[in-house]
N, C-alpha and C positions, 0 to 999 in steps of 0.2 A: 347285208353282211358283205364285207370286203372279199374279194377273190382270194383264194388260197395263196399265201405268200406275201400279199400286199401289206399285211399288218405286222409282220415280224414273228407271228406265232410259229412259223415253220422253220425258224432258225434253230440251230443247236445251242440254244441259250434259254434259261428259265424265263418265264413270263414275269415282267415287273409291273407292279401296281403303280398307281399314282402315289405321290408323297402325301402322307396323312399327318395330321397334327393331333397331339393328345389334348382331349377336352378336359377343362378343369373339373367337371363333375365326375370324371373317371378316376381321380386321385383318391386313394383310401386313407384311412387314419394312420397308416404307416408312412405316408408321404410319397408313395409311389403308385404307379398304375395298378389298379385292382385287377386281379386275374381274369375276371369276366370280360374286361375290355380288350384284352389280347385277342380273345375270340371274336369280338366285334370287328377288330381290324383285319384279322384273318378272313372273316366272312365277307367284309367289304371287298377285299382283294380278290377272293374267289369269284365274287359276283362279276368283277371286271373280266376275269378270264372266261367265265361262262358266256358273257356277251360276245367275246371273240370266237367262241366255239359255236355260237348260234343257239345257246340254250338258256337265254335270259328271260326276262318277263314277257317279251313279245312272243317268244316260242311257247311259253306256257299259255298265253292268251289264244294264240292262233292254232296251236297243235295239241293243247291239253297235256303236255308233258312237262315234267319238272324234275328236280333232283332233291333228294333228302340225304342228309348225313347219317350214316349208319354207325360210324365209329370215329373217334377223334382221340389223339394222344398229343398233348401239349407239354412241352418242356420249357420251363422258365429259367433262362441262363444268366441274364444280367438285367438289372432294373432299368426301366424306362421311366422318365420323369416328365412332369409338365414342361412344355416348351421344346421337348425333343421331337424333331421331325423323323418320321419312320416310313419305311417302304418295305413291301412284302415281295419276295420272289417266290414263284410257284413252279415246281417241277411236276409234270404229269408222269408219274413213275410207271404206271401201266393202266390198261383199260381192257375191258371186254364188252360183250354185247349190252350189259346192263350196269356195269360198275366203272368208277374212276378212282384210282389210287393216286393221291397227291401228297406232296411234301412241300411245306411252306416254311420260309425263313423270314422272320421279322428283324430288320436291321435298322440301326440308326442311319438315317438317310444321308447325312453329310460326313459322318465319321466312319461308317461302314461296319461297326462291330455288331455281332450277333446278339440279339436280346432273347429271342424265343423261337421255337420251331413248333409246327403242328403237322402231324401226319393224319391223313383222313381217308376213309373209304366212303364214297358217295354212291348212291343208288339212283338210277333213272326210274321215274315213277309215272305211270299213266294216271293222270289226275281224275279221270272218270271213274276208275276202279280203285284208285289209291293203292295199287299194287305195283311191284316192280315189273318193268317191261323193257324189251330191247329198244335201243335208240333207233330212230328211223335211219335208213341207209345213207342219206346225205349227211346227217349229223355224225353217224358212225364213221364215215369216210374222213370227215374233218378231224375227229378225235384221233383216229388211227394215224393220220398224217402228223399231227402234233406229237403224239406218243413216239412215233418213229424219230422225229427230230430230237425230242428230249432224251431218247435212248442213247444218243451220242454224248450226252453230258455226264461227267464224272458224278457218281452218287455222293451226296454230302454225308458227312458223319451224322448218325442219328436215325437213319431210316431203319425201320423194323425193330427198334428198341422195345424191350419189355420193361414193365415196372416190376421191380423185385428188390428185396433187401440185399445189401452187399453180402457176398459170401465171405466167410471167415477164412 
């Protein structure tokens, strides 16, 4: 894992995933990206951030720790179509000993418009017991450093939204 700060995770800027392409089999009968595949792209992006935090597949194999998503709230704001390049930005909103609260934005990679957001609560899990467990101290320190850097970022619209019918 790179030393703290070498990879840009400690800058006061959201993490940016690699640019992804929409796959043809993801297009539904309405002619746009099916809702399930927004989650695939959000998940691929979060996996990239987890690598930077040191909690990717190698961590699971060596230290028997992993993460499970406990809650997810996706908003679909603008259609994405076949051929559109996309990129996900991720803000680490907060963290504690066992949890990570993230907010992700899926944007058209070349035009910049917002297509969808995903707000998530992720749990750290001891894979031997399959129960929540505190992050190890070295990982916790890395997470806290990134959370501190991300605390300096203006909070995007949509964090903490609830699903409800509009009031009259």
